[in-house]
C-alpha positions as CSV (number, residue, x, y, z in Angstrom):
1,M,-114.0,-20.9,198.3
2,S,-113.3,-18.7,195.3
3,D,-114.7,-15.5,193.8
4,D,-112.5,-15.9,190.8
5,A,-112.6,-18.1,187.7
6,I,-111.8,-21.7,188.4
7,R,-109.0,-23.4,186.5
8,A,-108.0,-27.0,186.9
9,R,-105.9,-29.5,185.0
10,F,-106.0,-33.2,184.9
11,N,-102.9,-35.0,183.6
12,D,-103.1,-38.3,181.6
13,A,-100.7,-40.1,179.4
14,G,-99.7,-37.6,176.7
15,L,-102.8,-35.4,177.3
16,V,-103.8,-32.7,179.8
17,T,-107.5,-31.8,180.2
18,H,-107.9,-28.2,181.2
19,V,-111.1,-27.1,182.9
20,T,-112.1,-23.4,183.0
21,I,-115.2,-22.3,184.9
22,N,-116.7,-18.8,185.0
23,A,-116.2,-16.7,188.1
24,L,-118.9,-16.2,190.6
25,E,-118.7,-15.0,194.2
26,G,-118.7,-17.7,196.9
27,T,-118.0,-20.7,194.6
28,E,-116.9,-23.8,196.5
29,V,-114.3,-26.0,194.8
30,L,-113.2,-29.5,195.8
31,T,-110.6,-31.5,193.9
32,G,-109.6,-35.1,194.5
33,D,-109.6,-38.5,193.0
34,G,-111.8,-41.6,193.0
35,P,-111.8,-45.2,191.8
36,F,-112.1,-45.8,188.1
37,R,-111.7,-49.4,186.9
38,S,-110.6,-50.5,190.4
39,V,-109.6,-49.0,193.8
40,Q,-106.0,-48.8,192.6
41,D,-106.9,-47.2,189.2
42,R,-107.7,-43.6,190.2
43,V,-109.4,-40.8,188.2
44,S,-109.1,-37.1,189.0
45,L,-112.3,-35.1,189.8
46,I,-113.5,-31.6,190.5
47,R,-116.7,-30.6,192.2
48,V,-118.0,-27.0,191.9
49,T,-120.8,-25.9,194.2
50,R,-122.8,-22.6,194.2
51,R,-125.6,-21.7,196.5
52,G,-128.9,-19.8,196.1
53,P,-132.4,-20.3,194.8
54,A,-130.8,-21.2,191.4
55,A,-127.2,-22.1,190.6
56,S,-125.6,-22.1,187.1
57,F,-122.1,-22.2,185.7
58,A,-120.3,-22.4,182.3
59,A,-117.4,-24.7,181.9
60,V,-115.0,-25.5,179.1
61,L,-113.3,-28.8,179.0
62,E,-110.2,-28.5,176.8
63,P,-108.0,-31.5,176.0
64,V,-104.5,-30.4,175.1
65,I,-101.5,-32.5,174.0
66,A,-99.0,-32.6,176.9
67,G,-96.5,-29.7,176.7
68,Q,-98.8,-27.5,174.6
69,T,-100.6,-24.4,175.8
70,P,-104.4,-24.4,176.3
71,A,-106.3,-21.9,174.1
72,V,-109.0,-20.8,176.5
73,T,-108.1,-18.0,178.9
74,E,-111.5,-16.9,180.2
75,V,-115.1,-18.1,180.4
76,T,-118.0,-15.7,181.3
77,M,-121.7,-16.2,181.8
78,A,-124.5,-13.7,181.8
79,S,-128.3,-13.9,181.9
80,G,-129.7,-13.3,178.4
81,K,-133.2,-12.6,177.1
82,D,-134.4,-16.2,177.5
83,G,-131.3,-18.0,178.7
84,Y,-127.6,-17.4,179.0
85,D,-124.8,-15.7,177.0
86,I,-121.6,-17.6,177.5
87,G,-118.3,-15.9,176.5
88,I,-115.1,-17.7,175.7
89,V,-111.9,-15.8,175.3
90,L,-108.9,-17.4,173.6
91,T,-105.1,-16.8,174.0
92,D,-104.9,-15.2,170.5
93,G,-107.4,-12.6,171.6
94,K,-110.3,-14.0,169.6
95,S,-113.6,-14.7,171.4
96,L,-116.7,-16.8,170.9
97,T,-120.2,-16.2,172.3
98,I,-122.6,-19.1,172.8
99,T,-126.2,-18.1,173.3
100,W,-128.1,-20.8,175.1
101,S,-131.8,-21.0,175.7
102,P,-134.0,-24.0,176.4
103,K,-135.0,-24.3,172.7
104,T,-131.9,-23.2,170.8
105,V,-128.1,-22.8,170.9
106,S,-126.2,-20.4,168.7
107,V,-122.5,-19.7,168.4
108,S,-121.0,-16.4,167.1
109,S,-117.6,-14.9,166.7
110,P,-117.4,-11.1,166.8
């Protein structure tokens, strides 16, 4: 159980996939692995669960060359006028805002 942002990393040959998920009180997280091409060939997994009449989350999947630093430091999500405002903060201090609604998606950088 976590009330903080979720960060996970999945290692592969020469590549690390970083997952950053926005914080929300009472988030349940399960990590593990499961079969891919065969029972012996395993693939990493993460399951994030939130409870309530509606559950939503924002996640960034960031592939990074092994040994390098991921660029995403934070992901936020807030209800907007007709959808959600998703904020992404980068290590260099820059940020992006993605505004999502059922009919449109826009990206802005302040």
